[in-house]
Structure formats: structure tokens, C-alpha cells
N, C-alpha and C positions, 0 to 999 in steps of 0.2 A: 827408336821411332821409325816406322816405315810408312810409306805412302802408297795409296792405290788410286785407281781411276774411277771417276763417276760413271763411266760406261763399261767398265770391266773390272770387277772386284778381284779377279785373278792376278792383276798387276800388283807387284810387290817390289818397290824400289826405295832407295835411301833418299834422304833429303837432298844430297848432292846430285843424284841422278835426276830427281824431279825438277830441281832448279835449273840444271843444265839443259834439260830437254824443253822446259817451258810448258809444253802441252803433251799429253799422252798420245801415243801412235794411233789409238783408236778414236781420237778426236775429243776424248773426255778431259776433264781437269783433274789434276792431282789433289788429293785430300789426305790428311793424316788418318791412319787406320784407327787411332784412338786420340781423344782430346785430353791432353794433360790437365791435371787439376791443381788449383791453388786454394789454400785455406785462408781464413781470416788472419791466422797467425802469419802466413806468408805475406799477406797484404800489409800487415803491420810492419814487418821487416822491410818491405819494399818502400814504404812511406818514408823511411829514414835514409833512403838512397837518392842519388841524383839520377838524371835521366839515363846516362850512359850505363850505370850499374843496373838500373831496372831493365834496360834493354838486354843486357848480357844475360841476366837471370832468366828472363822470360824466353828469350830466343834459345837458350840452352835446353829448354824443355822440348823444343820442336826440332832443333838441328843437332841431333845427338851424334852424328858422324863428324861434326866439327870438333876440333880440340879446343880446350879453354883458351889457348894462346891464339888460335885462329879467330875465335869469336871476339876476343879482346881486340885484336888488330882490326877486324872488320868494323866493329861498332865504333871504336875510337876514330877510325879512318872516316867514318860517315859523319859523326856528330861533334868532333872537336876540331881545333885548328881555325876557329873563326868563321866556319861556313854558315853558322846560324847567328842571327843578330840578337837573339835572346839566350842568355845562359841556361834558362830552363828548357830550351829547345821547343817545347810545346806548352806555352804558358796559358793559364786560365785568367780570364778577365771577367769580373762580375758585371753582368748586364743590369740586374736588379736582384733583390733578395731572393735566394733560392734558384737563381738561373745564372749559369756561368757560360761564357764563350770560350771554347778551346781553340786557340789560335794556332793553326797548323801551317802557317805560311811564313815563318821566319827564316826559311832557307834561301839558297842562292837564286831560285827562280820565282820566289814569292807565291808559291802554291803548295798545297798539302802534299802533292806528289813528291816533293823533296824528302819528306819523312821516310819514304821507302826507297826512292831512287838515288839518294846519296848512299844508301846501304847496299842496294842490289848489285852494283858492280863489284863490290867487295865480296859479296856472297857468291856471285856467279863465277868470278875468276878463281876463287878458292875451290868451288865445286868442280869446275871444269878440269882443274889439274888432277882431280881424283877420278872423275867420271868420264872425261874425254881427253886424256893426255895427248898433247901434241897438236890438237886441233885449234884453229881460230874460230871464235864464236861470232856469228852474224846476228845481231839483235834487230829484230823486225818489229816495228811499232806502228800501230794505228792510234791516232790521237784526236780527241775533240778539243784540244788546245793545250792543256797543262801537262799531260803526260809526256808529250813530245819534247818540250823544252827541258823538263826535268830529267828525262832519260838522256837527251843529248848532253846536258851538262854533267850528268853523273858518269857517262861512259866516254866523255871527251878524252882522247889520247890514252885510254886505258889499254895497255899492251895485250895483244891476243884477241882484240875485239874490233868489230866494225858495227856501226849502228845506222840503220836506215829508217827514216820516219815518214809516214804518209799522213797528211791532214786534209780535211775538206776545204777546198779553195775559198768558199764563201761562208764557212762555218766557224771561224775563230775571230777573236777581237783583233784590232790592228796591232796592239802590243803583243799579243800571243804570236801573231804571224811574224812580226819583226824579231821576236826572241828566237824563233826557229830559223828564219831565213838568214840571219846574221851569225849563226852559231859558228864558233871557232872550233878547230880540231882537225887533224889529218885523217881521222877514221870515221867521219860523220858525213851523211848525205840526207837531204830533205827533198820531198816532192809533194806538191799539192795534187789532189784528185778532183775530178769533176763529179761531185756527189757529196753525200753527207757522211757522218762518222760511221753509221752502220755499214755503208758501202765500203769504207776503208777497212773496218774490222772484218767484214766478210771476206774481203780480198786477201787480207793477211792470213786468215784461217785457211783459205783455199791454197795459198802458197805453202803453208805448213804441211798440208795434206798432199801436195804435189810430189809424187815419187820421182818423176823425171827431174824436177828441180833439185830434190834432195841428192839424187845421183850426181848431178852436175856439180853441186857443192862438194860432195864427197871426193870427186876427182881433184879438187883444189885443196883438199884437207880442211874444208870449212863445214860448219853445221849451224842450223838455225836455232835460235832461242828467242824468248819473248821478254819484253820489259813491261808489257801490259799486265793488268792485275789477274789475267789468266795464269800467270806465273806465280807459283806459291811463294817464291822469294820476294815478290812484290807485295803479297798480301800479309805475310807473317809479320813484317815490321809494323804494320798498321795496328795489329792487336796491342802492341806495346803502349801506344799513346792513350788508349782508353783506360787501360789499367793504371797508367801513370797519372791520368787525370783524377781517377778515384783516389789514388794515394795522396795527391795534392789537396783534394777536398778534405780528407781526414787529417792531414798534417796541419792544415790551417784552421781546423775546428769547424768547418762548414757543415760537416756531417759526422756522425759517429761511425766507428768501424762496424760494418754489418748493415748499416742503413742502405736501402735500395735507392738507385738513381734512375732517371730517364735519360736516354741518349737520343739526340735528334741529329739526323745526318741528311744534308742535301745529296740526292742520289741520282746517278745515271747508270753506270755499268754495274752497280751493286757491290763493288769491292769494298768500299769504305764502310758501309753499314754491315756488310758480312763480317768484317774484322771485329766489329762491336759484338756481333752474335757469337763469334768464337770466344771472345773475352768473357761473355756471359756464361757460355757453356763450360768454360774453365773454372767458374766459381765466382766471377765478379758479380756482386749484388745488383742486379738490374731489374727494374719493374717493367718498363716498356722501351722498345726500340721504335723510334718514330721516323718513318721513311718519308722524306720531303721531295716531291717532284715538281718540275715546272710544267708548262702547258703540254709537254710530251708525257702525259700522265699514264703511261702503260702500266707502271708499277702500282699506282693508286687503285686502278681497276682490278688488278690482280689480287691485291691484298683484301679488297672488299668482296670479290666474287669467286676467287680461285681460278679465274679464266685469264690466260695471258694471250693477248691479241695485238700483234705488231701491225696489223692491217688497218691503219688509221692515218689521218693527215699528219705530216711531219711539220713541226714548227721550228723555224730559226728564231731563237729567243735571245733576250738580254743575258741569259745564263747559259752560254753556249756549251760549256763543258758537260752539261746535263742533257744536251739535245741528242738523245739516244732512244731507240725503240727496241733494241735487242740487248738486254742486260745480261751479259755473259755469266757473271758470277752467281746469278740466281740458281744456276745448275748445281753448284756446290750445296746450297741450302736445301734444295729439293732432294738431293741425294741423302742428306742426313735425315730429313724429316720423313722420307719414304722408308726408313729402316735400312738404308744402304742397298736399295733394290736397283742394281745397275741395269738390269733388263728393262725395268720400268722407265728409268731416266733416259736410256737410249731411245726408247719409244717416244717419250715426250719431245726430245730434241729432234728426232726424225719428223715428228708432226710439225714442229716449229719451222724446220727447213722446208718441208714440202707444202704446208698449208698456211703457214704464218701464224698459227695459234695452237693452243692446247688448253685443256682443263684438268686440274689436278684432282685427286681423290678427295672425298669429303673429309676423311680422317686427317689428311694433311692440311686441309684448309682450316680445320678446327685448331690444330697445333699452331699454325701460323698466326691466326687471329688472337691466340692467347699471348703471343710474344710481341707481335708487331701492330703498330697503328700506322696509318698512312694518310697523306693529303697532298694537295698540289696548289701551286700558286702561279697565276699568269703574270705577264709583264706589267699589267696595270697595278696589280697588288704588290709586285716586286718593287716597283717604283715608289709606291706609297709607303711601303715598309722601310725602305732606305731612308726616306725623308722623316718618317715618324721616329725611327730609332735614333737618328742623329739629333733631332729636335728634343725628344723627350728623355733620351738616355745618354746623350752626348757620346754616342758610339757610332763610328762610321763603318758600315759593312759593305761588302761587295754584293753583286747581284745573286750569287749562289747562296751565300750566307743569309741574305734577305729572304730567300725562298724558305730556308729552314726556320727562320724566326717567325715568319708568317704562319707556316704550317703548325709550329709549336703553339703559338698564341691561339689559333683556332682550336687545336686539340685541347688545350687547357680550358678554354671557355666551354667547349662541348662536354667535357668529362668532369670538370672541377677537380682534376688530378693535379695536386700541388707538390707531388714528389720532386725533390731537388733535381734539376735538369742541367745537362751539359749539352750545349749546341756546338756542333763541329763547324768551325769557320775555315773555309777551304782556300781562300785566295785574298790577296791584298786588294782593297778597293781600287787602287791605282792601276791594276791590270785591266779594269773595265771603266776607265775614267769617263768616257762619253756617256755611258748609261747612268753612272752614279751622279755625274753633273746634271744630267737631264732630270733626275729625281729630286735634286736639291734646289734647282733654280726654277723660280716660278715662270720665267719667260721661256725656259727650255732652250735658249739660244746660247751656243758656245761657238766661239770664233777660232779659226786657225786649225793647225794640224794636231795630231795626237799628242805631241810634246807640249804644245801650247795648252792643251786640256789638262795634262799632268800638272803644269804650273798653276793653272786656274783652280784645279781641285785643291791643291795644297794651300793656295791663298784663301780660298773660300772657307776651308774647314780648319786650318791651322795644323793639319796633319803633315808629316814629312814624307815625301815620296821616296821610296827605296832607291838608292843610287844606281842599282843595277838596271832599273827601268829608265831613269833619265839618261843613263849612259848609252842606251841603245841608239841615240841620235847620232853618235859619232861612229857607229859601226857600219861597214859596208855590207850590202846585201850580197850573199854568196850563192843562194839557191833560188832559182826562178822557174824550175821545171814544173810542168803540169802534165798529168796523164789521165786517161779515162779509167774507170773502175775495171774495165775489161783488160786493160794493158798494164796492170800493176806488176804482173810477173815479169814482163819484158823490161819494165822500169827497174826492177830489182837487179836483173842481169846487167843492165846498163850501168847502174850505180856501182855495181861490183866489178865492172869492166870484164865481164865473162862472155 
């Protein structure tokens, strides 16, 4: 299995090289040259395995330059040893008949990013030994909240790595901010930026493309890589949990082998739903992929019209991990649906950088609309969905999952499509306790600090707050730095003491 770039199909690298580099030198994203296939017989066999064995089996199809022993060590290092609070790793919970919630937040940071970011450090350090021997890897991360903490936790004190995280100073929840600024580890640094996630992401991409910066790192025997979902090593573990969810549905008799399902994903940077698309292209029986956005509904417009336009008002919402106007992973989908036309994709991305918008060809729009449905949910409907889901279904969901539930219910009403559905749940409701409490309480008044609200939410709902969140109260804040979006490169040099 080799990988190429969305902007230069002449690129031909191994999985280890793609994971170590993070992003192609031409600015494109690495994609597999072919998508491996799985049959119904394969799915039947996978249904008899646990999550660790499923992960090893599926990853082996993509990471062919890893030995069986290396994959075994990587996967067990990520998913065993008590790191996840549920033995199924990514359990399904029935919301009502025919609709299941895939809980992806049982890991150490209570967000779906743990599913990939507990594994990526294992994959990256194994890859770097082969692709960049002797170099230390500097992991550069832009986060809208959850990726930052999950990456920090995953790479904490991993030999041969340093990790630097940028987050929007006013664009994360109080718990998300505390999770990052109190992070332990000798190889970690965190800095806020004056701007939003797109500013942070654009700044990180610019640093990756900065040849003078790369030369400076080279002098110190360092090289950049990414823990964002632009890194294939972040995205490929996410394919596993959609296939695993299907296997769990068949194993418990909710569907028959070969039945199609709908998959609903709250979406910002497009990586999580793109992983579901790859699973479908591998052979997973999927009817529709339903893309759920918040008020920053750039993707909803794109799926409906074929026009991507980031020139719009930016909203800071109750679902901050989705407050994104530039969905980087969409580039991978466009590359595949364009017939792997790298020149065309390079043109589209150039238009986006220069004018803030582009429109895809009609044939691509037809393909997209055959696969994807899309909708959005503002904060008012998010709040109402949290309340209604708890009252009617006895299920407590966070703000991002509520967006997905709302969009799915609207889609189901609009289309009368009752295909069995899996809704990706991306975070513990306690990570967004203020917003969840405001949705559940008629007087909307919560007293005290963030930790008082964690206690209040637990008391009100009878749910148990994850101990890693309540434990933040005892941790000292280590990182207080703030930079402008223009000074991110200087902040990197300062954090690296170069």
C-alpha cells in the first residue's frame, strides 16, 4: 500500500513516510493509492473479534510496511491497560429502536479524538524510526478544543517527540481550556491565539510550508509532523470504529449481515465523517452519510449547492469543536470524487486560499448528493435537543452530539428514511457542563465555577462525571501564553527554545 498527494499524483510514499511527514511537501494531503476492500465474509469474521483485534485487522490493510508485531504493539498500547473506561472501547447505546449512539468518548480525555490520538503516537514513533531515523519529531497542532488535549495526553513524555498546541483563546469551553493548560509532561507546550480555529489551522499550515523554519529545525535534528486529521495516521484509526459499530450491530442481531445503515456525524474539519466514507468505500454497507453542522454551516451549503464559501459570519457556538469554516479533510473527498485529478484539486484549493470560495463540477456534485445528506442546528435547537433527548429517551448528550441528533431527526422526518442509524457521539456531556445545564434547567441559572457545574450536572441527571474532569480542580495551570495569529511561528521557536 502506497500513498500519494491530493495535489501531486506523482508522489509515491509508504505509510510510514506519510505518517511521519504529516502533510505532503506540495501542501496536499496524503491518501492511499487504492482503497482496500472487505467482504461480507470479512465482516462476519470481524464480528467475532474484540475491538483490538478488529483494529489490527483493518489497520493491516492500510499500514502494510508495519510488521504484525509492530501493529500488535501499537494497537495494544493504545487500547489496553485501562486507558478506556469501557471494555468495548467504542460502545453502542440504543437511543430508540433502529437508532444507536456510538459513544466515542470513553478514553482518557473524554472526547472522540482519543480513539485516534491514543494510537497515533505509537504509529508515529514506529514510522519515524523507519522514515526519519535519528530525528526528533515536533508535533504541531491546531485545535478547536478536543484534539489539543487528546494529542497532549497521547504524546506526553513519548521519547523522541515534542508537542506544541495552539487553541483559540475564546473558542473552547472552560473544561477544554483547563485540560490543555494544566497538561503534564516534559515535552509539551500550549499557547492560545487571538483568533478562531481557522486562524490557528492556517497558521500551522503556513509553518509547515515555511522553508526557513524547516531549515532551522533541520539544524537541530528536528522535523515537523502533525496530529491533526490532516495526518493520515490520525484518520485511519477512525475508519476502524465505524466498521466495528456495524459488527456490533450484527453481533447483537440489530441488523442482518449485508443490511445497510445510515451514519450520522457532527462535523467540523470533516475528518470524522471522511473516515466513515472510507469505510463505505471499503465495502461497509452504508445507505447515507449524514453530515451535521452547527450554525457555522459552510458544509451544509456545500452539500446542497456544490459551492464552498468560507466568506461568511463566524459564530462562537455551544458546540465549539465544530466552529470551523475551512474543513481541511474535504480535500481528500474531492480528490477521490474528481477521479484523482490532482491538477483540479490544486486549482480548487488555490481558489479557496485566494478568494475564499470555489464551486465543484456538476458531475462531482451529483456523486456527492448520492452519498451524503446534510443539515445544521443552531444553539437554540441544540439546547432543545439536549432537553428533549434526556426527558424522552433518558439519554444525556453533549452539545455536539445534540447537533447530530437534531439533524438526523430532521432528515428522518423529511425523507421517511428509517434505515437503521448510527449517530456518532463525540464528547462527554460533562465537558460542556454549562451549556448542558442551561438546556436542562428551566431557570437557566447555574451558580459557581466550572467544577460546581460539574457537580450540579451530576446531581441533576444522576450521571457520573468522569474523574479525569473533576480531577482538573487540583492541577496547577502551567501554560498561560497568548500570541497573535501573525506571531505563531515566533511562538513555535520560543516554545522550542530555538
